[in-house]
BAKEVO-12800 format. One record per atom (N, C-alpha, C, O): residue number from 0; z, x, y; atom name. Coordinates in steps of 0.2 Angstrom, whole numbers, plus 5000, padded with zeros to 4 digits. Layout:
! BAKEVO-12800
+-----+------+------+------+------+
|   n |    Z |    X |    Y | atom |
+-----+------+------+------+------+
| NUM |    Z |    X |    Y |   CA |
...
+-----+------+------+------+------+
//
This chain:
! BAKEVO-12800
+-----+------+------+------+------+
|   n |    Z |    X |    Y | atom |
+-----+------+------+------+------+
|   0 | 5000 | 5004 | 4994 |    N |
|   0 | 5000 | 5000 | 5000 |   CA |
|   0 | 5000 | 5004 | 5006 |    C |
|   0 | 5005 | 5007 | 5007 |    O |
|   1 | 4995 | 5004 | 5011 |    N |
|   1 | 4995 | 5008 | 5017 |   CA |
|   1 | 5001 | 5007 | 5021 |    C |
|   1 | 5004 | 5001 | 5020 |    O |
|   2 | 5003 | 5012 | 5025 |    N |
|   2 | 5008 | 5011 | 5029 |   CA |
|   2 | 5006 | 5009 | 5036 |    C |
|   2 | 5001 | 5012 | 5038 |    O |
|   3 | 5009 | 5004 | 5039 |    N |
|   3 | 5007 | 5002 | 5046 |   CA |
|   3 | 5009 | 5007 | 5051 |    C |
|   3 | 5013 | 5012 | 5050 |    O |
|   4 | 5005 | 5006 | 5057 |    N |
|   4 | 5008 | 5011 | 5063 |   CA |
|   4 | 5015 | 5011 | 5065 |    C |
|   4 | 5018 | 5016 | 5066 |    O |
|   5 | 5017 | 5005 | 5065 |    N |
|   5 | 5025 | 5004 | 5066 |   CA |
|   5 | 5029 | 5007 | 5061 |    C |
|   5 | 5034 | 5010 | 5063 |    O |
|   6 | 5028 | 5008 | 5055 |    N |
|   6 | 5031 | 5010 | 5050 |   CA |
|   6 | 5030 | 5018 | 5051 |    C |
|   6 | 5035 | 5022 | 5049 |    O |
|   7 | 5025 | 5020 | 5052 |    N |
|   7 | 5023 | 5028 | 5052 |   CA |
|   7 | 5028 | 5031 | 5057 |    C |
|   7 | 5030 | 5036 | 5057 |    O |
|   8 | 5029 | 5027 | 5063 |    N |
|   8 | 5033 | 5030 | 5068 |   CA |
|   8 | 5040 | 5031 | 5066 |    C |
|   8 | 5044 | 5035 | 5068 |    O |
|   9 | 5042 | 5027 | 5060 |    N |
|   9 | 5050 | 5027 | 5058 |   CA |
|   9 | 5051 | 5033 | 5053 |    C |
|   9 | 5056 | 5035 | 5052 |    O |
|  10 | 5045 | 5036 | 5051 |    N |
|  10 | 5046 | 5041 | 5046 |   CA |
|  10 | 5049 | 5047 | 5050 |    C |
|  10 | 5047 | 5048 | 5056 |    O |
|  11 | 5054 | 5049 | 5046 |    N |
|  11 | 5057 | 5056 | 5049 |   CA |
|  11 | 5052 | 5062 | 5048 |    C |
|  11 | 5049 | 5063 | 5043 |    O |
|  12 | 5051 | 5066 | 5053 |    N |
|  12 | 5046 | 5072 | 5053 |   CA |
|  12 | 5049 | 5076 | 5047 |    C |
|  12 | 5055 | 5076 | 5045 |    O |
|  13 | 5044 | 5080 | 5045 |    N |
|  13 | 5046 | 5086 | 5040 |   CA |
|  13 | 5051 | 5091 | 5042 |    C |
|  13 | 5056 | 5093 | 5038 |    O |
|  14 | 5051 | 5093 | 5048 |    N |
|  14 | 5055 | 5098 | 5051 |   CA |
|  14 | 5062 | 5095 | 5051 |    C |
|  14 | 5067 | 5098 | 5050 |    O |
|  15 | 5063 | 5088 | 5053 |    N |
|  15 | 5070 | 5085 | 5053 |   CA |
|  15 | 5072 | 5083 | 5046 |    C |
|  15 | 5078 | 5084 | 5045 |    O |
|  16 | 5068 | 5082 | 5042 |    N |
|  16 | 5070 | 5081 | 5035 |   CA |
|  16 | 5073 | 5088 | 5032 |    C |
|  16 | 5078 | 5087 | 5028 |    O |
|  17 | 5069 | 5093 | 5033 |    N |
|  17 | 5072 | 5099 | 5031 |   CA |
|  17 | 5079 | 5101 | 5033 |    C |
|  17 | 5083 | 5103 | 5029 |    O |
|  18 | 5080 | 5099 | 5040 |    N |
|  18 | 5086 | 5100 | 5043 |   CA |
|  18 | 5092 | 5096 | 5039 |    C |
|  18 | 5097 | 5099 | 5037 |    O |
|  19 | 5090 | 5090 | 5038 |    N |
|  19 | 5095 | 5085 | 5036 |   CA |
|  19 | 5096 | 5087 | 5028 |    C |
|  19 | 5102 | 5086 | 5025 |    O |
|  20 | 5090 | 5088 | 5025 |    N |
|  20 | 5092 | 5090 | 5018 |   CA |
|  20 | 5096 | 5097 | 5017 |    C |
|  20 | 5101 | 5097 | 5013 |    O |
|  21 | 5096 | 5102 | 5021 |    N |
|  21 | 5100 | 5108 | 5022 |   CA |
|  21 | 5107 | 5105 | 5024 |    C |
|  21 | 5112 | 5108 | 5021 |    O |
|  22 | 5108 | 5101 | 5028 |    N |
|  22 | 5115 | 5099 | 5029 |   CA |
|  22 | 5119 | 5095 | 5023 |    C |
|  22 | 5125 | 5095 | 5022 |    O |
|  23 | 5114 | 5091 | 5020 |    N |
|  23 | 5117 | 5088 | 5014 |   CA |
|  23 | 5117 | 5092 | 5008 |    C |
|  23 | 5122 | 5091 | 5004 |    O |
|  24 | 5113 | 5097 | 5007 |    N |
|  24 | 5114 | 5102 | 5001 |   CA |
|  24 | 5121 | 5107 | 5003 |    C |
|  24 | 5125 | 5109 | 4999 |    O |
|  25 | 5122 | 5108 | 5009 |    N |
|  25 | 5129 | 5111 | 5012 |   CA |
|  25 | 5134 | 5107 | 5010 |    C |
|  25 | 5138 | 5110 | 5006 |    O |
|  26 | 5134 | 5101 | 5012 |    N |
|  26 | 5140 | 5096 | 5010 |   CA |
|  26 | 5141 | 5096 | 5003 |    C |
|  26 | 5146 | 5096 | 5001 |    O |
|  27 | 5135 | 5096 | 4999 |    N |
|  27 | 5136 | 5095 | 4992 |   CA |
|  27 | 5140 | 5102 | 4989 |    C |
|  27 | 5144 | 5101 | 4985 |    O |
|  28 | 5138 | 5107 | 4992 |    N |
|  28 | 5141 | 5114 | 4990 |   CA |
|  28 | 5148 | 5115 | 4992 |    C |
|  28 | 5152 | 5117 | 4988 |    O |
|  29 | 5150 | 5112 | 4997 |    N |
|  29 | 5157 | 5111 | 4999 |   CA |
|  29 | 5161 | 5107 | 4996 |    C |
|  29 | 5167 | 5108 | 4995 |    O |
|  30 | 5158 | 5101 | 4993 |    N |
|  30 | 5161 | 5096 | 4989 |   CA |
|  30 | 5163 | 5099 | 4982 |    C |
|  30 | 5168 | 5098 | 4980 |    O |
|  31 | 5157 | 5102 | 4979 |    N |
|  31 | 5158 | 5105 | 4972 |   CA |
|  31 | 5164 | 5110 | 4974 |    C |
|  31 | 5168 | 5111 | 4970 |    O |
|  32 | 5164 | 5114 | 4979 |    N |
|  32 | 5169 | 5119 | 4980 |   CA |
|  32 | 5176 | 5115 | 4980 |    C |
|  32 | 5181 | 5118 | 4978 |    O |
|  33 | 5176 | 5110 | 4983 |    N |
|  33 | 5182 | 5107 | 4984 |   CA |
|  33 | 5185 | 5105 | 4977 |    C |
|  33 | 5191 | 5106 | 4975 |    O |
|  34 | 5180 | 5101 | 4973 |    N |
|  34 | 5182 | 5100 | 4966 |   CA |
|  34 | 5185 | 5105 | 4962 |    C |
|  34 | 5190 | 5104 | 4960 |    O |
|  35 | 5181 | 5112 | 4962 |    N |
|  35 | 5184 | 5117 | 4958 |   CA |
|  35 | 5190 | 5119 | 4960 |    C |
|  35 | 5195 | 5120 | 4956 |    O |
|  36 | 5191 | 5119 | 4967 |    N |
|  36 | 5198 | 5121 | 4970 |   CA |
|  36 | 5203 | 5117 | 4967 |    C |
|  36 | 5209 | 5119 | 4965 |    O |
|  37 | 5202 | 5110 | 4967 |    N |
|  37 | 5207 | 5105 | 4966 |   CA |
|  37 | 5208 | 5106 | 4957 |    C |
|  37 | 5214 | 5106 | 4955 |    O |
|  38 | 5203 | 5107 | 4953 |    N |
|  38 | 5204 | 5108 | 4947 |   CA |
|  38 | 5208 | 5115 | 4945 |    C |
|  38 | 5211 | 5115 | 4940 |    O |
|  39 | 5207 | 5119 | 4950 |    N |
|  39 | 5210 | 5127 | 4948 |   CA |
|  39 | 5217 | 5125 | 4951 |    C |
|  39 | 5221 | 5130 | 4950 |    O |
|  40 | 5219 | 5121 | 4954 |    N |
|  40 | 5226 | 5120 | 4956 |   CA |
|  40 | 5227 | 5123 | 4963 |    C |
|  40 | 5233 | 5125 | 4964 |    O |
|  41 | 5222 | 5125 | 4967 |    N |
|  41 | 5223 | 5128 | 4974 |   CA |
|  41 | 5227 | 5123 | 4978 |    C |
|  41 | 5228 | 5117 | 4977 |    O |
|  42 | 5230 | 5127 | 4983 |    N |
|  42 | 5234 | 5124 | 4988 |   CA |
|  42 | 5230 | 5118 | 4992 |    C |
|  42 | 5224 | 5118 | 4994 |    O |
|  43 | 5234 | 5112 | 4993 |    N |
|  43 | 5230 | 5106 | 4997 |   CA |
|  43 | 5227 | 5108 | 5003 |    C |
|  43 | 5222 | 5105 | 5005 |    O |
|  44 | 5230 | 5113 | 5007 |    N |
|  44 | 5227 | 5115 | 5013 |   CA |
|  44 | 5220 | 5118 | 5012 |    C |
|  44 | 5216 | 5117 | 5016 |    O |
|  45 | 5219 | 5122 | 5007 |    N |
|  45 | 5212 | 5124 | 5006 |   CA |
|  45 | 5207 | 5119 | 5003 |    C |
|  45 | 5201 | 5119 | 5005 |    O |
|  46 | 5209 | 5115 | 4999 |    N |
|  46 | 5205 | 5109 | 4997 |   CA |
|  46 | 5204 | 5104 | 5003 |    C |
|  46 | 5198 | 5101 | 5004 |    O |
|  47 | 5209 | 5104 | 5008 |    N |
|  47 | 5208 | 5099 | 5013 |   CA |
|  47 | 5203 | 5102 | 5017 |    C |
|  47 | 5199 | 5099 | 5020 |    O |
|  48 | 5203 | 5109 | 5018 |    N |
|  48 | 5198 | 5112 | 5022 |   CA |
|  48 | 5191 | 5111 | 5020 |    C |
|  48 | 5186 | 5109 | 5024 |    O |
|  49 | 5190 | 5111 | 5014 |    N |
|  49 | 5183 | 5110 | 5012 |   CA |
|  49 | 5181 | 5102 | 5012 |    C |
|  49 | 5175 | 5101 | 5013 |    O |
|  50 | 5186 | 5098 | 5012 |    N |
|  50 | 5184 | 5091 | 5012 |   CA |
|  50 | 5183 | 5089 | 5020 |    C |
|  50 | 5178 | 5086 | 5021 |    O |
|  51 | 5186 | 5092 | 5024 |    N |
|  51 | 5184 | 5092 | 5031 |   CA |
|  51 | 5178 | 5094 | 5033 |    C |
|  51 | 5174 | 5091 | 5037 |    O |
|  52 | 5176 | 5100 | 5031 |    N |
|  52 | 5168 | 5102 | 5031 |   CA |
|  52 | 5164 | 5097 | 5028 |    C |
|  52 | 5159 | 5096 | 5032 |    O |
|  53 | 5165 | 5094 | 5023 |    N |
|  53 | 5160 | 5090 | 5020 |   CA |
|  53 | 5160 | 5084 | 5025 |    C |
|  53 | 5155 | 5082 | 5027 |    O |
|  54 | 5165 | 5081 | 5027 |    N |
|  54 | 5165 | 5076 | 5031 |   CA |
|  54 | 5161 | 5077 | 5038 |    C |
|  54 | 5157 | 5072 | 5040 |    O |
|  55 | 5162 | 5083 | 5040 |    N |
|  55 | 5159 | 5085 | 5046 |   CA |
|  55 | 5151 | 5085 | 5045 |    C |
|  55 | 5147 | 5082 | 5049 |    O |
|  56 | 5149 | 5088 | 5039 |    N |
|  56 | 5142 | 5089 | 5038 |   CA |
|  56 | 5139 | 5081 | 5037 |    C |
|  56 | 5133 | 5080 | 5040 |    O |
|  57 | 5142 | 5077 | 5033 |    N |
|  57 | 5140 | 5071 | 5032 |   CA |
|  57 | 5140 | 5066 | 5039 |    C |
|  57 | 5136 | 5062 | 5039 |    O |
|  58 | 5144 | 5068 | 5043 |    N |
|  58 | 5145 | 5064 | 5049 |   CA |
|  58 | 5139 | 5066 | 5054 |    C |
|  58 | 5136 | 5062 | 5058 |    O |
|  59 | 5137 | 5072 | 5054 |    N |
|  59 | 5131 | 5074 | 5057 |   CA |
|  59 | 5125 | 5072 | 5055 |    C |
|  59 | 5120 | 5070 | 5059 |    O |
|  60 | 5124 | 5071 | 5048 |    N |
|  60 | 5118 | 5068 | 5045 |   CA |
|  60 | 5118 | 5060 | 5047 |    C |
|  60 | 5113 | 5057 | 5049 |    O |
|  61 | 5124 | 5057 | 5047 |    N |
|  61 | 5124 | 5050 | 5048 |   CA |
|  61 | 5122 | 5049 | 5056 |    C |
|  61 | 5119 | 5044 | 5057 |    O |
|  62 | 5125 | 5053 | 5060 |    N |
|  62 | 5123 | 5053 | 5067 |   CA |
|  62 | 5115 | 5054 | 5069 |    C |
|  62 | 5111 | 5050 | 5073 |    O |
|  63 | 5112 | 5058 | 5065 |    N |
|  63 | 5105 | 5061 | 5067 |   CA |
|  63 | 5101 | 5055 | 5063 |    C |
|  63 | 5096 | 5053 | 5066 |    O |
|  64 | 5103 | 5052 | 5057 |    N |
|  64 | 5098 | 5047 | 5054 |   CA |
|  64 | 5099 | 5041 | 5058 |    C |
|  64 | 5094 | 5037 | 5059 |    O |
|  65 | 5105 | 5039 | 5061 |    N |
|  65 | 5106 | 5033 | 5065 |   CA |
|  65 | 5102 | 5034 | 5071 |    C |
|  65 | 5098 | 5030 | 5074 |    O |
|  66 | 5102 | 5040 | 5075 |    N |
|  66 | 5099 | 5041 | 5081 |   CA |
|  66 | 5091 | 5040 | 5080 |    C |
|  66 | 5088 | 5037 | 5084 |    O |
|  67 | 5089 | 5043 | 5074 |    N |
|  67 | 5082 | 5042 | 5073 |   CA |
|  67 | 5079 | 5035 | 5072 |    C |
|  67 | 5075 | 5032 | 5075 |    O |
|  68 | 5084 | 5031 | 5067 |    N |
|  68 | 5082 | 5025 | 5066 |   CA |
|  68 | 5082 | 5020 | 5073 |    C |
|  68 | 5077 | 5016 | 5074 |    O |
|  69 | 5088 | 5021 | 5077 |    N |
|  69 | 5088 | 5017 | 5083 |   CA |
|  69 | 5082 | 5018 | 5088 |    C |
|  69 | 5078 | 5014 | 5090 |    O |
|  70 | 5082 | 5025 | 5089 |    N |
|  70 | 5077 | 5028 | 5093 |   CA |
|  70 | 5070 | 5027 | 5093 |    C |
|  70 | 5066 | 5025 | 5097 |    O |
|  71 | 5068 | 5027 | 5086 |    N |
|  71 | 5061 | 5027 | 5084 |   CA |
|  71 | 5059 | 5021 | 5080 |    C |
|  71 | 5053 | 5020 | 5079 |    O |
|  72 | 5063 | 5017 | 5077 |    N |
|  72 | 5062 | 5011 | 5073 |   CA |
|  72 | 5063 | 5006 | 5076 |    C |
|  72 | 5059 | 5001 | 5076 |    O |
|  73 | 5069 | 5005 | 5080 |    N |
|  73 | 5071 | 4998 | 5083 |   CA |
|  73 | 5069 | 4998 | 5090 |    C |
|  73 | 5067 | 4992 | 5092 |    O |
|  74 | 5069 | 5003 | 5094 |    N |
|  74 | 5067 | 5003 | 5100 |   CA |
|  74 | 5060 | 5006 | 5102 |    C |
|  74 | 5056 | 5009 | 5097 |    O |
|  75 | 5057 | 5005 | 5107 |    N |
|  75 | 5050 | 5007 | 5109 |   CA |
|  75 | 5051 | 5014 | 5111 |    C |
|  75 | 5055 | 5015 | 5116 |    O |
|  76 | 5049 | 5020 | 5108 |    N |
|  76 | 5050 | 5026 | 5109 |   CA |
|  76 | 5047 | 5028 | 5115 |    C |
|  76 | 5049 | 5033 | 5118 |    O |
|  77 | 5042 | 5025 | 5117 |    N |
|  77 | 5038 | 5026 | 5124 |   CA |
|  77 | 5042 | 5024 | 5130 |    C |
|  77 | 5041 | 5026 | 5136 |    O |
|  78 | 5047 | 5019 | 5129 |    N |
|  78 | 5051 | 5017 | 5135 |   CA |
|  78 | 5057 | 5022 | 5136 |    C |
|  78 | 5062 | 5022 | 5132 |    O |
|  79 | 5057 | 5027 | 5140 |    N |
|  79 | 5062 | 5031 | 5142 |   CA |
|  79 | 5068 | 5028 | 5144 |    C |
|  79 | 5073 | 5032 | 5143 |    O |
|  80 | 5068 | 5022 | 5147 |    N |
|  80 | 5074 | 5019 | 5149 |   CA |
|  80 | 5079 | 5017 | 5143 |    C |
|  80 | 5085 | 5016 | 5144 |    O |
|  81 | 5077 | 5017 | 5138 |    N |
|  81 | 5080 | 5015 | 5132 |   CA |
|  81 | 5085 | 5021 | 5129 |    C |
|  81 | 5090 | 5020 | 5126 |    O |
|  82 | 5083 | 5027 | 5132 |    N |
|  82 | 5086 | 5034 | 5129 |   CA |
|  82 | 5094 | 5033 | 5130 |    C |
|  82 | 5098 | 5034 | 5126 |    O |
|  83 | 5097 | 5031 | 5136 |    N |
|  83 | 5104 | 5030 | 5138 |   CA |
|  83 | 5106 | 5025 | 5133 |    C |
|  83 | 5112 | 5026 | 5130 |    O |
|  84 | 5103 | 5019 | 5133 |    N |
|  84 | 5105 | 5014 | 5128 |   CA |
|  84 | 5107 | 5017 | 5121 |    C |
|  84 | 5112 | 5015 | 5118 |    O |
|  85 | 5102 | 5020 | 5119 |    N |
|  85 | 5102 | 5023 | 5112 |   CA |
|  85 | 5109 | 5028 | 5111 |    C |
|  85 | 5113 | 5028 | 5107 |    O |
|  86 | 5110 | 5032 | 5116 |    N |
|  86 | 5116 | 5036 | 5117 |   CA |
|  86 | 5122 | 5032 | 5116 |    C |
|  86 | 5127 | 5034 | 5113 |    O |
|  87 | 5122 | 5026 | 5120 |    N |
|  87 | 5128 | 5023 | 5121 |   CA |
|  87 | 5130 | 5020 | 5114 |    C |
|  87 | 5135 | 5020 | 5112 |    O |
|  88 | 5125 | 5017 | 5111 |    N |
|  88 | 5125 | 5013 | 5105 |   CA |
|  88 | 5127 | 5018 | 5099 |    C |
|  88 | 5131 | 5017 | 5094 |    O |
|  89 | 5125 | 5025 | 5100 |    N |
|  89 | 5128 | 5029 | 5094 |   CA |
|  89 | 5134 | 5031 | 5096 |    C |
|  89 | 5139 | 5032 | 5091 |    O |
|  90 | 5136 | 5031 | 5102 |    N |
|  90 | 5143 | 5034 | 5103 |   CA |
|  90 | 5148 | 5029 | 5101 |    C |
|  90 | 5153 | 5030 | 5099 |    O |
|  91 | 5146 | 5022 | 5102 |    N |
|  91 | 5150 | 5017 | 5101 |   CA |
|  91 | 5151 | 5016 | 5092 |    C |
|  91 | 5157 | 5016 | 5090 |    O |
|  92 | 5145 | 5017 | 5089 |    N |
|  92 | 5145 | 5017 | 5082 |   CA |
|  92 | 5150 | 5023 | 5079 |    C |
|  92 | 5154 | 5022 | 5075 |    O |
|  93 | 5149 | 5029 | 5083 |    N |
|  93 | 5154 | 5034 | 5081 |   CA |
|  93 | 5161 | 5033 | 5081 |    C |
|  93 | 5165 | 5034 | 5077 |    O |
|  94 | 5163 | 5030 | 5087 |    N |
|  94 | 5169 | 5029 | 5088 |   CA |
|  94 | 5172 | 5023 | 5083 |    C |
|  94 | 5177 | 5024 | 5080 |    O |
|  95 | 5168 | 5018 | 5082 |    N |
|  95 | 5169 | 5013 | 5077 |   CA |
|  95 | 5170 | 5015 | 5070 |    C |
|  95 | 5175 | 5013 | 5066 |    O |
|  96 | 5166 | 5020 | 5069 |    N |
|  96 | 5166 | 5023 | 5062 |   CA |
|  96 | 5171 | 5028 | 5060 |    C |
|  96 | 5173 | 5028 | 5054 |    O |
|  97 | 5173 | 5031 | 5064 |    N |
|  97 | 5178 | 5037 | 5064 |   CA |
|  97 | 5184 | 5037 | 5068 |    C |
|  97 | 5189 | 5040 | 5067 |    O |
|  98 | 5184 | 5033 | 5073 |    N |
|  98 | 5189 | 5033 | 5077 |   CA |
|  98 | 5190 | 5038 | 5082 |    C |
|  98 | 5195 | 5039 | 5085 |    O |
|  99 | 5185 | 5042 | 5082 |    N |
|  99 | 5185 | 5049 | 5086 |   CA |
|  99 | 5180 | 5048 | 5091 |    C |
|  99 | 5174 | 5046 | 5090 |    O |
| 100 | 5181 | 5050 | 5097 |    N |
| 100 | 5176 | 5049 | 5102 |   CA |
| 100 | 5174 | 5057 | 5104 |    C |
| 100 | 5177 | 5062 | 5103 |    O |
| 101 | 5168 | 5056 | 5107 |    N |
| 101 | 5165 | 5063 | 5108 |   CA |
| 101 | 5166 | 5065 | 5115 |    C |
| 101 | 5168 | 5060 | 5119 |    O |
| 102 | 5165 | 5071 | 5118 |    N |
| 102 | 5166 | 5074 | 5124 |   CA |
| 102 | 5162 | 5069 | 5129 |    C |
| 102 | 5164 | 5067 | 5135 |    O |
| 103 | 5156 | 5066 | 5127 |    N |
| 103 | 5152 | 5062 | 5132 |   CA |
| 103 | 5156 | 5055 | 5133 |    C |
| 103 | 5157 | 5053 | 5139 |    O |
| 104 | 5159 | 5053 | 5128 |    N |
| 104 | 5162 | 5046 | 5128 |   CA |
| 104 | 5168 | 5047 | 5133 |    C |
| 104 | 5169 | 5043 | 5138 |    O |
| 105 | 5172 | 5052 | 5132 |    N |
| 105 | 5179 | 5054 | 5136 |   CA |
| 105 | 5176 | 5054 | 5144 |    C |
| 105 | 5179 | 5052 | 5148 |    O |
| 106 | 5171 | 5058 | 5144 |    N |
| 106 | 5169 | 5059 | 5151 |   CA |
| 106 | 5166 | 5052 | 5154 |    C |
| 106 | 5168 | 5051 | 5160 |    O |
| 107 | 5163 | 5049 | 5151 |    N |
| 107 | 5161 | 5042 | 5153 |   CA |
| 107 | 5166 | 5037 | 5154 |    C |
| 107 | 5165 | 5033 | 5159 |    O |
| 108 | 5171 | 5037 | 5151 |    N |
| 108 | 5177 | 5033 | 5151 |   CA |
| 108 | 5181 | 5035 | 5157 |    C |
| 108 | 5182 | 5031 | 5161 |    O |
| 109 | 5182 | 5041 | 5158 |    N |
| 109 | 5185 | 5044 | 5164 |   CA |
| 109 | 5182 | 5043 | 5170 |    C |
| 109 | 5185 | 5042 | 5175 |    O |
| 110 | 5175 | 5043 | 5170 |    N |
| 110 | 5171 | 5041 | 5176 |   CA |
| 110 | 5171 | 5034 | 5178 |    C |
| 110 | 5171 | 5032 | 5184 |    O |
| 111 | 5172 | 5030 | 5173 |    N |
| 111 | 5173 | 5022 | 5175 |   CA |
| 111 | 5180 | 5021 | 5178 |    C |
| 111 | 5181 | 5017 | 5183 |    O |
| 112 | 5185 | 5024 | 5176 |    N |
| 112 | 5191 | 5023 | 5178 |   CA |
| 112 | 5193 | 5027 | 5184 |    C |
| 112 | 5199 | 5028 | 5185 |    O |
| 113 | 5188 | 5031 | 5187 |    N |
| 113 | 5189 | 5035 | 5193 |   CA |
| 113 | 5193 | 5042 | 5193 |    C |
| 113 | 5196 | 5045 | 5197 |    O |
| 114 | 5193 | 5044 | 5186 |    N |
| 114 | 5197 | 5050 | 5185 |   CA |
| 114 | 5193 | 5056 | 5186 |    C |
| 114 | 5196 | 5062 | 5185 |    O |
+-----+------+------+------+------+
//
């Protein structure tokens, strides 16, 4: 079945797929290391360090995939006025999913309150 022009715009470019694949493979390696450390009876702090690294790598992949989807599949990528909207939506999603705000969110919040 041929891919429509709209669908083609939503396909992640090869260079970006390579970057995402690398991040996922790194996370996979870190997760494997955490499992080996746990099985070997390593101290919880060392295991936790690996788990935090996995979480960070997956969060970065999640953010990039969401950004690509929103910016290139849901919105008109030729309309530059939507760029700010995409950033705001992603920041809100990040906060909702993780409870962690980014520096951009904190600056924006401070400027709204005149700080």
